[in-house]
C-alpha positions in Angstrom: 0.0 0.1 0.1 1.1 3.7 -0.4 2.1 5.9 2.2 -0.4 8.3 3.7 0.5 11.2 6.2 -2.3 13.1 7.9 -0.2 16.2 8.1 2.4 17.2 5.3 5.9 17.8 6.3 6.5 20.4 3.7 3.7 22.5 2.0 4.6 24.8 -0.8 2.4 27.7 -1.9 2.2 29.6 -5.0 0.4 32.9 -4.1 -1.3 33.9 -7.2 -4.2 36.3 -7.9 -3.2 39.4 -6.2 -3.5 41.8 -9.1 -6.7 40.2 -10.1 -8.2 40.5 -6.6 -7.5 44.2 -6.9 -8.8 44.6 -10.4 -12.1 43.0 -9.2 -12.4 45.6 -6.7 -11.5 48.6 -9.0 -8.3 48.9 -7.0 -4.7 49.5 -8.2 -2.4 46.4 -8.5 -0.3 47.8 -5.7 -3.3 47.3 -3.4 -3.6 43.6 -4.2 0.2 43.1 -3.5 -0.3 44.8 -0.2 -3.3 42.6 0.8 -1.4 39.5 -0.6 1.6 40.4 1.7 -0.5 40.7 4.7 -2.2 37.5 4.0 1.2 35.9 3.5 2.3 36.9 6.8 -0.9 35.7 8.5 -0.7 32.3 6.6 3.1 31.9 7.5 1.9 32.0 11.3 -0.9 29.6 10.7 0.8 26.8 8.8 3.1 25.8 11.7 0.2 25.8 14.2 -1.0 22.9 11.9 2.1 20.9 12.5 3.7 21.6 9.2 7.4 21.6 9.5 8.4 23.4 6.3 6.7 25.9 4.2 7.9 27.5 0.8 5.8 30.5 -0.4 6.3 31.6 -4.1 6.6 35.3 -3.3 8.2 36.7 -6.6 9.4 34.7 -9.8 12.3 35.5 -11.9 9.7 36.2 -14.7 7.9 38.6 -12.3 11.1 40.9 -12.2 10.3 41.8 -15.9 7.1 43.7 -14.9 6.8 47.4 -15.1 9.2 49.3 -12.8 6.5 51.2 -11.0 5.0 47.9 -10.0 8.2 46.4 -8.9 8.9 49.6 -6.9 5.7 49.1 -5.0 6.6 45.5 -4.2 10.0 46.6 -3.0 8.4 49.2 -0.7 6.2 46.3 0.8 9.5 44.5 1.6 10.8 47.6 3.3 7.5 47.9 5.2 6.9 44.4 6.4 10.0 42.1 6.1 11.8 43.2 9.2 8.7 43.1 11.5 7.5 39.7 10.1 11.2 38.4 10.8 11.0 39.5 14.3 7.6 37.6 14.8 9.0 34.5 13.2 12.0 34.8 15.6 9.6 35.0 18.4 7.8 31.9 17.3 11.1 30.0 16.7 10.6 29.8 13.0 13.7 30.1 10.8 13.4 32.2 7.6 15.3 31.3 4.5 15.2 33.0 1.1 15.8 31.0 -2.2 16.2 32.6 -5.5 18.4 35.3 -7.4 18.2 38.5 -5.5 20.6 40.5 -7.8 17.8 42.4 -9.5 16.4 43.7 -6.1 17.6 47.1 -4.8 20.7 46.8 -2.4 18.8 47.9 0.5 16.1 45.4 0.1 18.7 42.5 -0.3 20.2 43.9 3.0 16.9 43.6 4.7 16.4 40.0 3.5 19.7 38.9 4.6 19.2 40.6 8.0 15.8 38.8 8.5 17.6 35.4 7.6 20.3 35.9 10.2 17.8 37.3 12.8 15.8 33.9 12.7 18.9 31.5 12.4 18.5 28.5 14.6 14.6 28.5 14.8 13.5 24.9 15.9 9.8 25.1 15.4 10.0 25.2 11.6 11.3 26.7 8.4 9.6 29.2 6.3 11.2 29.6 3.0 10.5 32.4 0.6 11.2 32.2 -3.1 12.1 35.5 -4.3 13.5 35.9 -7.8 13.2 32.2 -8.1 12.7 30.0 -11.3 12.6 26.2 -11.2 14.3 26.0 -14.7 16.9 28.4 -13.6 17.6 26.5 -10.4 18.1 23.2 -12.3 20.3 24.7 -14.9 22.6 26.4 -12.2 22.7 22.9 -10.4 23.4 21.1 -13.7 26.2 23.4 -14.6 28.0 23.1 -11.1 27.8 19.4 -11.7 29.6 19.8 -15.0 32.2 22.2 -13.6 32.9 19.4 -11.0 33.5 17.1 -13.8 31.5 14.2 -12.6 28.1 12.5 -12.9 25.7 12.9 -9.8 23.0 10.7 -8.3 19.6 12.2 -7.9 20.2 12.7 -4.3 23.6 14.6 -5.0 21.7 16.8 -7.6 18.9 17.7 -5.3 21.5 18.7 -2.7 23.1 21.0 -5.4 19.6 23.0 -5.8 19.0 26.2 -3.8 16.6 24.2 -1.8 19.3 21.6 -0.9 18.6 21.2 2.9 14.9 21.5 2.6 12.9 18.2 2.2 10.9 17.9 -1.0 7.3 19.3 -0.7 4.6 16.9 0.1 1.8 19.3 -0.9 1.9 22.1 -3.4 -1.0 24.6 -3.3 -1.7 27.1 -6.0 -4.4 29.9 -5.6 -5.9 32.0 -8.2 -7.7 29.5 -10.4 -4.8 28.7 -12.7 -4.0 24.9 -13.3 -0.3 25.1 -13.6 2.8 25.1 -11.4 4.6 28.0 -13.4 8.3 27.1 -13.0 8.2 26.6 -9.2 10.2 23.8 -7.6 10.0 21.6 -10.9 12.5 19.1 -9.7 11.5 19.1 -6.0 7.7 18.7 -6.7 7.9 15.6 -8.7 5.7 13.6 -6.4 3.9 16.4 -4.6 0.3 16.2 -4.2 -1.3 19.2 -6.1 -4.1 21.3 -4.8 -5.8 24.2 -6.7 -7.9 26.8 -5.3 -10.1 29.2 -7.0 -9.6 31.9 -4.4 -7.3 34.9 -5.2 -4.7 34.8 -2.7 -5.6 37.7 -0.6 -8.8 35.8 0.2 -7.3 32.5 0.7 -8.2 32.0 4.4 -6.6 30.0 7.2 -9.7 27.6 6.8 -9.1 27.3 3.0 -5.5 26.1 3.9 -7.0 23.6 6.4 -9.2 22.4 3.5 -6.0 21.7 1.6 -4.6 19.7 4.4 -7.8 17.5 4.6 -7.8 16.9 0.8 -3.9 15.9 1.4 -4.8 13.6 4.2 -7.5 11.8 1.9 -5.1 11.0 -0.7 -2.9 7.7 -0.9 0.6 8.6 -2.1 2.0 5.5 -4.2 5.2 7.1 -5.6 4.7 5.1 -8.8 4.2 1.7 -6.9 1.2 -0.4 -6.4 
């Protein structure tokens, strides 16, 4: 029989629909991103109350960084406003913060804020919150493959996994996407090979703690076979 776990060890979330949430309410996209940031902070507190040990949130893809500069500036302002305060909350809850992705396109002060938040929460024992910022699954795989080539050796699947940016985080058991779209959009392509997928029609700002719990219930009802009988 396949393996079934009531609570996934690692949940990954594609936080989609902020802009559409704002548009539906005749608000600027920046208002949607602000609402999404607040919901992300609240959700990042809730997931660990449910017994999840690792949570990876897709905050900003590498493709998102090609959006108009005024929208990016609004996003960077949200990082400046909320990141440090949220990191302090995570420290108090003994949750370690990690960031994966290419931060080179972010303003220097935002990069410093992110790194300071990581350092502040080092050693948290309750769980790990990973934020994917400037992240792309294909780019992650290519970078790892090129490292293997430069090392001049063939690598096993386990060794390759360790070379990815998420190398010391377990593969996700459950991947949730909000916002009605039915795809994973270049997120954790290698890591999510056997993740259970859960799609919600809710835009991310309206994806409540109860909606997250519904995703956990759906996960608990599934039988995971990993290709076996």
